[in-house]
C-alpha positions in Angstrom: 0.0 0.0 0.0 2.1 3.0 -1.2 0.5 5.7 0.9 0.9 3.7 4.1 4.5 2.9 3.3 5.3 6.5 2.3 3.9 7.9 5.6 5.9 5.4 7.6 9.1 6.3 5.6 8.4 10.0 6.2 8.6 9.4 9.9 4.9 9.8 10.8 3.8 8.2 14.1 1.1 5.8 12.8 -0.8 4.6 15.9 -3.3 2.2 14.2 -4.2 1.0 10.7 -7.9 0.1 10.0 -8.6 -2.1 7.0 -11.2 -4.5 5.6 -11.5 -8.0 7.1 -9.5 -10.9 5.7 -11.2 -12.5 2.7 -11.5 -16.1 1.6 -9.6 -16.6 -1.7 -9.0 -19.6 -3.9 -10.5 -23.0 -3.9 -9.1 -24.1 -0.6 -11.0 -21.4 1.2 -7.9 -20.0 3.0 -8.2 -16.4 4.2 -5.9 -13.7 2.9 -5.3 -10.3 4.4 -5.9 -7.1 2.5 -2.8 -5.5 0.9 -3.1 -2.8 3.6 -3.0 -5.3 6.4 -0.1 -7.1 4.9 1.9 -3.9 4.6 0.9 -2.9 8.2 2.0 -6.2 9.6 5.3 -6.0 7.7 5.9 -2.5 9.1 5.0 -3.7 12.7 1.9 -1.5 13.0 -1.2 -2.4 15.0 -4.1 -3.4 12.7 -7.9 -3.4 13.3 -11.1 -4.0 11.3 -13.1 -1.7 13.5 -13.1 2.1 12.7 -14.2 2.8 16.3 -10.8 1.6 17.5 -9.2 4.8 16.4 -11.1 6.5 19.2 -8.9 4.7 21.7 -5.6 5.2 19.8 -4.9 8.8 20.8 -4.6 10.0 17.2 -4.4 13.6 15.9 -5.4 12.9 12.3 -6.8 10.1 10.3 -5.8 9.4 6.7 -8.4 7.6 4.5 -7.5 6.0 1.2 -10.0 3.9 -0.8 -11.5 2.5 2.4 -14.8 1.5 0.8 -17.0 2.3 3.8 -18.6 5.5 5.1 -17.1 6.6 8.5 -19.8 7.4 11.1 -20.3 10.9 12.4 -19.3 10.1 16.0 -15.8 9.1 14.8 -15.5 12.2 12.5 -16.5 14.4 15.4 -13.7 13.0 17.5 -10.9 12.6 15.0 -10.3 14.9 12.0 -9.6 13.0 8.8 -8.3 13.7 5.3 -9.2 11.5 2.3 -7.1 10.8 -0.8 -9.7 10.8 -3.5 -8.9 9.8 -7.1 -10.7 12.5 -9.1 -10.9 16.2 -9.4 -13.8 17.0 -7.1 -16.6 17.6 -7.4 -16.5 15.5 -10.5 -16.8 11.8 -9.8 -17.7 11.7 -6.1 -18.3 8.1 -5.0 -17.1 4.6 -5.3 -15.7 4.2 -8.8 -14.1 7.5 -9.9 -11.3 5.9 -12.0 -13.7 3.7 -13.9 -16.2 6.4 -14.5 -13.6 8.8 -15.8 -12.5 6.3 -18.4 -16.0 5.3 -19.4 -17.0 8.9 -19.8 -14.1 9.5 -22.2 -12.6 12.2 -19.9 -9.2 13.5 -21.1 -8.0 14.4 -17.6 -8.7 13.4 -14.0 -6.7 13.8 -10.9 -6.3 13.4 -7.2 -7.5 15.5 -4.3 -6.5 15.7 -0.6 -9.8 16.6 1.0 -11.3 17.0 4.4 -13.5 14.1 5.2 -17.0 14.8 6.3 -20.3 12.9 6.6 -21.4 13.6 3.0 -20.2 11.4 0.2 -16.9 13.1 -0.9 -18.4 16.6 -0.3 -15.6 18.0 1.9 -13.4 20.9 1.1 -10.1 20.3 -0.7 -6.6 21.0 0.6 -4.7 20.3 -2.6 -5.2 18.6 -5.9 -3.1 17.5 -8.9 -4.2 16.9 -12.5 -3.4 13.6 -14.2 -3.9 13.1 -18.0 -5.9 10.1 -19.3 -4.3 8.6 -22.4 -6.1 6.7 -25.1 -4.4 3.5 -24.0 -5.0 3.8 -20.2 -6.7 0.9 -18.5 -8.3 1.2 -15.0 -5.1 -0.4 -13.6 -2.6 1.8 -15.4 -4.5 5.0 -14.6 -5.1 4.0 -11.0 -1.3 3.3 -10.5 -0.5 6.8 -11.7 -3.2 8.3 -9.5 -1.9 6.4 -6.5 1.6 7.7 -7.2 0.4 11.3 -7.5 -1.9 10.9 -4.4 0.9 9.5 -2.3 3.3 12.2 -3.2 0.7 14.9 -2.6 -0.4 13.4 0.7 3.2 13.3 2.1 3.8 16.8 0.9 0.6 18.1 2.6 1.3 16.4 5.9 4.9 17.7 6.0 3.5 21.1 7.0 0.4 22.5 8.7 -2.7 21.7 6.6 -4.1 25.2 6.5 -7.7 25.9 5.4 -9.2 23.8 2.7 -11.1 25.3 -0.2 -14.8 24.4 -0.9 -15.4 22.4 -4.0 -16.5 24.4 -7.0 -18.5 23.2 -10.0 -21.1 20.7 -10.9 -21.0 17.4 -9.0 -21.1 14.1 -10.8 -21.4 10.7 -9.1 -19.3 7.6 -9.7 -21.5 4.7 -8.9 -20.0 1.2 -8.9 -19.8 -0.4 -12.3 -22.7 -2.8 -12.7 -22.1 -6.2 -14.3 -24.4 -5.3 -17.2 -22.2 -2.3 -18.0 -19.3 -4.7 -18.7 -21.3 -6.6 -21.4 -20.2 -5.2 -24.7 -22.9 -3.7 -26.9 -21.4 -3.8 -30.4 -24.1 -1.4 -31.7 -22.3 1.4 -29.7 -19.5 3.5 -31.4 -16.1 1.9 -31.4 -14.7 4.5 -29.0 -17.3 3.6 -26.4 -16.6 -0.2 -26.8 -12.9 0.5 -26.5 -13.5 2.3 -23.2 -15.6 -0.6 -21.8 -12.8 -3.0 -22.6 -10.3 -0.7 -20.9 -12.3 -1.1 -17.7 -11.3 -4.7 -17.4 -13.6 -7.7 -17.1 -15.6 -6.8 -20.2 -17.3 -9.6 -22.0 -19.4 -10.7 -24.9 -20.7 -14.1 -26.2 -19.6 -16.3 -29.1 -21.6 -19.3 -30.1 -23.6 -19.1 -26.9 -20.6 -19.0 -24.6 -19.0 -16.2 -22.7 -15.9 -14.6 -24.1 -14.0 -12.1 -22.0 -12.2 -9.4 -23.8 -9.0 -8.9 -21.9 -7.3 -6.4 -24.1 -8.3 -4.5 -27.3 -7.6 -1.4 -29.2 -9.3 0.9 -31.7 -8.8 0.0 -35.3 -7.2 2.8 -37.3 -9.4 4.6 -39.7 -8.1 3.0 -42.9 -8.4 -0.6 -41.4 -11.9 0.2 -40.1 -13.1 1.3 -43.5 -11.7 -1.9 -45.1 -13.2 -4.2 -42.4 -16.5 -2.4 -41.7 -18.7 -4.5 -44.0 -21.3 -6.3 -41.9 -23.5 -5.5 -39.0 -22.3 -4.6 -35.5 -20.5 -7.5 -33.9 -19.3 -9.0 -37.2 -15.9 -10.7 -36.8 -13.3 -9.8 -39.4 -10.0 -11.6 -38.6 -9.3 -10.3 -35.0 -11.4 -7.1 -35.5 -15.0 -6.6 -34.7 -17.4 -4.1 -36.4 -19.0 -1.6 -34.1 -22.2 0.5 -34.5 -20.4 3.5 -36.2 -18.8 1.1 -38.8 -15.4 1.5 -37.1 -13.7 -1.6 -35.7 -12.2 -2.6 -32.5 -9.2 -5.0 -32.7 -9.1 -7.8 -30.2 -5.7 -8.4 -28.6 -6.3 -10.8 -25.8 -9.4 -12.9 -24.9 -10.4 -15.5 -22.4 -12.9 -18.0 -23.7 -15.3 -19.6 -21.2 -13.5 -22.3 -19.2 -10.1 -21.5 -20.6 -7.1 -19.3 -19.9 -6.1 -15.9 -21.5 -4.8 -16.2 -25.0 -4.0 -14.0 -27.9 -7.0 -13.1 -30.1 -5.1 -14.5 -33.1 -4.7 -17.9 -31.4 -8.4 -17.8 -30.4 -9.5 -17.0 -34.0 -7.3 -19.7 -35.4 -8.9 -22.2 -33.2 -12.5 -21.0 -33.3 -12.4 -20.3 -37.0 -15.3 -17.7 -37.1 -17.3 -18.1 -40.3 -17.8 -15.1 -42.7 -20.4 -12.8 -41.3 -20.4 -14.5 -37.9 -21.0 -12.1 -35.0 -20.1 -11.7 -31.4 -22.9 -11.0 -28.9 -25.6 -13.1 -30.5 
C-alpha cells in the first residue's frame, strides 16, 4: 500500500491501521489479508477491522485511502480526517471515480486531498493534482499513476500545517460502482465507447452461446476500419469486430469460457469464425 509505506518512511507516528477483514480466496478457502493489512504487519503496525478503535488510539489525524465504507459521524466528530480521492472533485464523487472517468471519455482526471465529512466526498479540498488520461489507459494503469500522485501529494501536505481547505466548486457528478451489465459489450455502440468498456477490465461478450471475456483490445485505425467495416455490429473480421459506427475494435487478448487468457489471433485460429459470424448473438 504505497500511501501507508510512504507515511511510515516519512517518519509519521502511525498509531493504528484500519482495513477490511480478511477474505477467503482460492479453492481451498484460505483467508488472505488485504494488501493494507499485509503492509501494516510488515511495518510492525497495529491493525484493526473496527473504525471505532481509532477513538482509543490517541490519534491527531486520520488518513483515508480507498476505504470503501462511510465513516460514522461520531468518529469524525472525535478525529479529524483527510481523504485521498482519485478524481478532481466535485467531478466523480463516489465509489468508482477511475472507472467512470475512463468510461465517460474524460481527457483528464486527478487526485484530491480533501477534508473528510459525513457527506459522500463533499468535503473541502486542501490540494489537488491533474493527471492526464491517455487513449491506452486501463483502469489499472490509470489507478497506478493516481496512487503515485496521491501518495506524493499526501506526504507533501502532511509535512506542514494543513491550513484551510477550499470548498469544492463546480457541478458534482457521481461515480456509482460499475454494474455487471455495463461490462457486457454492446457492439451497436460506437467503437470509441466499446474500447473504453474494454479498458475497464472484465468486459465480456458471447460467441456461439458461450461467454468470451475481452481482456485487451484497441481501436482500429481509420483505414483498417473502412476496409473491415462491412457487416452489421458484432461481425468478426479476422481479429477485429465491427461496431455501430462502422469503425472496428481490434481484439488483442481474450479469455474463452472455461479456458485461460490467450491472444486473439490464437483464439481466432482455433475458433475459425465463419464469414459474417458475429459476437454478442
